[in-house]
C-alpha atoms as one frame of an Amber mdcrd trajectory, in Angstrom:
protein
   1.848  22.900 -20.968   3.740  22.434 -18.056   5.845  19.019 -17.214   4.435
  16.185 -15.770   4.921  15.653 -12.121   7.291  12.911 -10.933   4.999  10.238
  -8.437   6.883   9.579  -5.313   4.686   6.082  -6.235   7.328   5.461  -8.854
  10.466   5.665  -6.120  11.840   1.945  -6.267  12.224   0.580  -3.176  14.270
   0.760  -0.596  17.696  -1.199  -0.715  17.769  -1.996   2.955  13.833  -3.174
   2.311  14.800  -5.188  -0.426  17.934  -6.523   1.200  15.939  -8.125   4.106
  13.567  -9.138   1.797  16.003 -11.511  -0.082  17.598 -12.075   3.326  14.474
 -13.625   4.973  14.526 -15.204   1.932  17.095 -17.161   1.387  17.064 -18.382
   5.889  13.416 -19.601   4.757  15.534 -21.668   1.976  18.215 -23.115   4.582
  16.094 -23.589   6.890  13.894 -25.827   4.779  17.386 -27.292   3.847  18.190
 -28.202   7.458  14.666 -29.847   7.842  15.599 -31.888   4.434  18.458 -33.139
   5.771  17.073 -33.781   9.165  14.651 -35.501   7.266  16.928 -38.200   5.402
  19.387 -39.325   8.136  15.021 -40.114   9.859  13.453 -42.082   6.767  13.855
 -44.293   4.776  13.351 -45.275   0.991  12.345 -43.097  -1.560  11.179 -40.246
   0.587  15.219 -40.426   1.351  16.843 -39.644  -1.671  13.666 -37.129  -2.032
  14.584 -35.296   0.913  18.665 -35.470   0.023  17.950 -34.229  -3.535  16.450
 -30.961  -1.954  19.279 -30.725  -0.195  21.417 -30.916  -2.781  19.373 -28.237
  -5.116  17.866 -25.825  -2.735  21.620 -23.737  -1.803  21.977 -22.967  -6.184
  18.292 -21.687  -5.780  18.214 -20.324  -2.541  20.932 -18.493  -3.796  20.079
 -17.230  -7.473  17.024 -16.007  -5.864  18.543 -14.210  -2.805  21.362 -12.604
  -5.856  18.959 -11.420  -8.235  18.882  -8.188  -7.769  16.227  -5.780  -7.228
  12.515  -6.578  -8.228  11.081  -3.664 -10.625   7.850  -2.875  -8.901   5.205
  -0.750 -11.051   2.591   0.861  -9.918  -0.634   2.896 -10.647   0.740   6.717
 -11.184  -2.638   7.819 -12.649  -3.660  11.050 -11.618  -6.967  10.337  -8.827
  -9.630  12.583 -10.148 -11.755  13.269  -6.465 -15.337  12.626  -6.067 -17.863
  16.001  -6.982 -19.093  18.310  -3.453 -22.436  17.387  -2.927 -24.276  21.102
  -3.669 -25.416  23.550  -1.206 -29.599  22.955  -0.166 -30.896  26.583   0.354
 -33.152  26.220   4.416 -36.428  26.028   4.224 -38.424  28.741   5.695 -40.225
  25.679   8.159 -37.117  27.077  10.857 -38.248  30.961  11.783 -35.732  30.511
  14.705 -32.840  30.398  12.197 -31.770  34.471  11.970 -30.735  35.735   8.142
 -29.272  38.735   6.445 -31.625  40.990   5.788 -33.525  40.793   2.521 -32.489
  44.425   1.839 -28.705  43.649   0.957 -28.728  40.803  -1.135 -25.121  40.816
  -2.210 -23.324  41.721   1.995 -20.736  39.297   2.422 -22.605  36.392   4.059
 -25.865  37.271   3.021 -27.622  33.580   2.702 -25.854  32.347   5.030 -25.740
  30.621   8.109 -23.410  29.266  10.410 -24.312  27.269  13.259 -21.082  26.260
  15.472 -21.211  24.647  18.831 -18.072  25.033  20.809 -17.006  21.557  22.651
C-alpha cells in the first residue's frame, strides 16, 4: 500500500504573515489605549475611571496576545472526489449533413466520432 501524500494545506501559516497579524493586533489595541487615555482626560465621572482602567489593562492583554505564538490552524485535508462526467450520447440520424465514418469499418480509429471544430 502506498503512503499518504502530504497535503500543502497542512503547511503552517508563513512566519511573516503570522508576525504581521500579531503586529496589527498589538497596534490596534495600543491605539484603543491612546483613545482611552485621551477620553479619560476629556470626560468626568465613572466613565473617566472606566477609561483609566481600560488604559491600564490593555497593555498587558496586548502583550499577551502578541506573544501568544503561532496559531495552530487545521484544514480539511480529506480527498476531493471529482464529479462524474456526463455520459456521451449518440447523434441522431436527423442530421444527414454530418459526416460519419463508413459503416463497413466499425472498429476503425475514429469510427462513430464526429468532430465539429471551428477556429475563430
